C-alpha positions in Angstrom: 28.0 -13.2 -7.2 25.7 -15.8 -8.2 25.7 -18.9 -7.5 26.6 -21.9 -10.1 23.4 -23.1 -9.9 21.5 -20.3 -10.8 23.2 -19.8 -13.8 22.8 -23.0 -15.2 19.2 -21.9 -14.5 19.7 -18.8 -16.2 20.8 -20.1 -19.3 18.2 -23.2 -19.4 15.8 -20.2 -19.4 17.3 -18.3 -22.4 17.9 -21.5 -23.8 14.2 -23.0 -23.8 13.0 -19.2 -25.2 15.0 -18.5 -27.8 16.5 -22.5 -29.6 15.3 -25.1 -27.1 12.3 -26.1 -29.9 9.3 -23.9 -29.2 10.3 -20.5 -29.9 8.6 -19.1 -32.5 9.8 -16.6 -35.0 8.8 -13.1 -33.6 9.0 -9.3 -35.8 9.6 -6.6 -33.5 9.0 -3.4 -35.2 9.6 0.7 -33.6 6.6 2.8 -32.9 7.6 4.3 -35.6 8.6 0.8 -37.4 12.1 3.3 -37.6 14.1 -0.3 -36.8 13.3 -3.8 -37.1 14.2 -6.9 -36.1 13.4 -10.4 -36.6 14.4 -12.9 -33.6 12.8 -16.2 -32.1 11.4 -16.1 -28.5 8.0 -17.7 -26.9 4.3 -16.6 -28.8 1.1 -18.1 -26.9 -2.4 -16.9 -28.1 -5.2 -18.6 -26.3 -9.0 -16.9 -25.8 -10.0 -18.6 -22.0 -9.7 -15.3 -18.9 -11.2 -15.2 -16.3 -13.2 -12.4 -14.7 -13.0 -11.1 -10.9 -15.0 -13.6 -9.7 -13.2 -16.6 -11.8 -15.1 -17.6 -14.0 -13.5 -19.0 -17.3 -14.4 -15.9 -19.8 -13.7 -16.0 -23.3 -11.4 -13.2 -24.3 -8.3 -13.4 -26.7 -5.4 -14.0 -24.6 -2.3 -13.5 -26.8 1.4 -13.2 -25.3 5.4 -13.3 -26.5 8.6 -13.6 -24.4 11.8 -13.0 -25.3 15.9 -13.0 -24.2 16.4 -8.9 -23.3 20.0 -9.7 -24.2 19.4 -10.6 -28.0 17.8 -7.5 -28.4 20.3 -5.7 -27.1 23.5 -7.2 -28.6 21.3 -6.3 -32.2 21.2 -2.8 -30.7 17.5 -2.8 -30.3 15.8 -0.1 -27.9 14.9 -1.4 -24.7 15.4 0.8 -22.1 14.4 4.3 -21.8 16.5 7.2 -20.1 16.0 5.6 -16.4 16.8 2.5 -17.8 13.2 1.0 -17.8 12.5 -1.1 -19.9 10.7 1.1 -22.9 8.8 -1.5 -25.9 5.4 -0.3 -25.1 3.3 0.6 -28.0 6.1 -1.2 -30.5 4.8 -3.5 -33.1 4.8 -7.8 -33.4 4.6 -9.4 -36.3 3.9 -13.7 -35.1 2.5 -16.4 -37.4 -0.3 -18.2 -36.3 -0.3 -21.9 -36.2 -2.4 -21.5 -39.5 0.4 -20.5 -41.5 -1.5 -16.3 -40.9 0.7 -13.3 -39.9 -1.1 -11.6 -37.3 -0.2 -8.1 -36.6 0.0 -6.9 -32.8 1.1 -3.5 -30.3 2.8 -4.3 -27.2 1.1 -3.0 -24.6 2.3 -4.5 -21.1 6.1 -5.0 -20.6 6.8 -7.5 -17.5 10.3 -7.9 -17.7 13.0 -10.1 -14.8 15.3 -9.0 -14.0 16.6 -12.0 -12.6 16.9 -14.3 -15.9 16.8 -10.8 -18.1 13.2 -11.9 -19.6 11.0 -9.7 -21.1 7.2 -11.1 -22.0 4.6 -8.8 -23.4 1.4 -9.3 -23.3 0.1 -7.7 -26.9 -3.5 -6.6 -27.6 -4.1 -5.5 -31.8 -3.0 -3.5 -33.8 -5.8 -1.7 -35.4 
């Protein structure tokens, strides 16, 4: 049984992702474009990464963080038959700070089964 403090932290983390003022509107689509869902979540894109020697390099890093329960409540397909998060190749649309709609594809997923959040690394949609 989870403790009271843990349940408070979990609720706060989910609220931070979906409705605490830092959220962005995110459009998700299944790889076959058969299902579309508009949600809120965290979205970030920046142009600094680090190489294997720890040196800063100029390369795009885009990612989103979503609340899995929001997706499940909307009947959006999140997990495969093995009950693993399977969002790779789903399409993502996010409006950037200049108002331009950016299109991405999910290339990696990092689910937190402790908090019920899913961080997704995004690649360019071609």
